[in-house]
C-alpha positions in Angstrom: 153.3 73.0 16.0 154.1 73.0 19.6 150.7 74.0 20.9 152.3 77.1 22.6 150.2 80.2 22.2 152.1 83.1 20.7 152.2 86.2 22.8 149.7 88.8 21.6 151.3 92.3 21.5 149.6 95.4 22.8 149.0 98.3 20.5 152.0 100.2 22.0 154.3 97.2 21.7 153.4 96.9 18.0 153.9 100.7 17.4 157.3 100.6 19.2 158.8 97.6 17.5 161.2 97.7 14.6 160.0 95.5 11.8 162.5 96.7 9.1 164.4 93.9 7.3 167.8 94.5 5.8 169.2 92.6 2.8 172.8 92.8 1.6 173.3 92.9 -2.2 176.6 92.2 -3.8 177.8 94.9 -6.3 181.0 93.5 -7.8 181.2 96.5 -10.3 181.6 98.8 -7.3 183.7 96.3 -5.3 181.2 96.4 -2.4 177.9 95.3 -1.0 174.9 97.6 -0.4 172.4 97.1 2.3 168.8 97.6 1.3 166.0 97.9 3.9 162.3 97.5 3.8 160.3 100.6 3.3 157.7 102.0 5.7 154.1 101.9 4.4 154.4 105.7 3.8 157.5 105.4 1.7 156.2 102.5 -0.3 152.9 104.4 -1.1 154.9 107.5 -2.1 157.2 105.4 -4.3 154.2 103.7 -5.9 152.5 107.0 -6.6 155.7 108.4 -8.3 156.1 105.1 -10.2 152.5 105.3 -11.4 153.1 108.9 -12.6 156.0 107.6 -14.7 158.8 109.1 -12.7 161.9 108.8 -15.0 164.2 108.4 -12.0 162.1 105.6 -10.3 165.0 103.1 -10.1 167.3 105.7 -8.6 164.6 107.0 -6.2 164.1 103.3 -5.0 167.9 103.2 -4.3 167.8 106.5 -2.4 164.9 105.5 -0.1 166.1 101.9 0.5 170.0 101.9 0.7 171.3 102.1 4.3 174.7 102.1 5.9 175.9 99.8 8.6 173.9 101.7 11.3 170.7 101.5 9.3 170.7 105.2 8.2 170.0 106.2 4.6 173.1 106.3 2.5 171.8 108.7 -0.1 169.6 111.8 -0.3 167.6 113.4 -3.1 170.6 115.6 -3.7 172.6 112.5 -4.8 170.2 111.7 -7.7 172.2 113.7 -10.3 175.4 111.8 -9.3 173.6 108.4 -9.2 172.3 109.1 -12.7 175.9 108.8 -13.9 176.3 105.3 -12.5 175.8 102.0 -14.5 172.1 101.4 -15.2 172.8 97.7 -14.9 173.8 98.1 -11.2 171.0 100.6 -10.5 168.4 98.2 -11.9 169.9 95.2 -10.0 169.5 97.3 -6.8 166.0 98.4 -7.7 164.9 94.9 -8.4 166.3 93.7 -5.1 164.6 96.5 -3.2 161.3 95.9 -5.0 161.5 92.2 -4.2 162.4 92.9 -0.6 159.4 95.1 -0.3 156.9 92.9 -2.1 156.6 95.4 -5.0 157.8 93.1 -7.9 154.4 92.9 -9.4 153.2 96.0 -11.3 149.6 95.4 -10.1 150.8 95.5 -6.5 152.6 98.8 -7.1 149.5 100.3 -8.8 147.3 99.1 -5.9 149.5 100.6 -3.4 149.4 103.9 -5.2 145.6 103.8 -5.4 145.3 103.0 -1.7 147.7 105.7 -0.6 
C-alpha cells in the first residue's frame, strides 16, 4: 500500500460515471464472439424477479439484456426472443452462465435475494 489516499468522489461524480464492465465470450458455433455487459441494478432486479417467477425464457432474456455491440448498445430486443429460441441451447446457456457470473448472479440465493429486495 502506497499510503496515498484515494480521491473521494462527490455524489454527482458517482452518478455520472460509467461503471459498466464488458466481457467478450467466444462462440465458436457461431464463428464469432459476443460482448456481454454488466447489468444496471434495475435490470438485475427485474431479471431476478422474472427468474424467481420461473420465466421459461430466462436464459434468452439474460442474453437480450446483456449482449452489446462494439459501441456498447444492446444487440437484441424482446422482439428477437422468438428467433433466439431457435438457436442452440448449449450456446444460449454458455452466454447466460457468462452473463450471470459477470453480474455476480451465479448463486441462486443471490438471485432470490435480489428479487426480494427489488
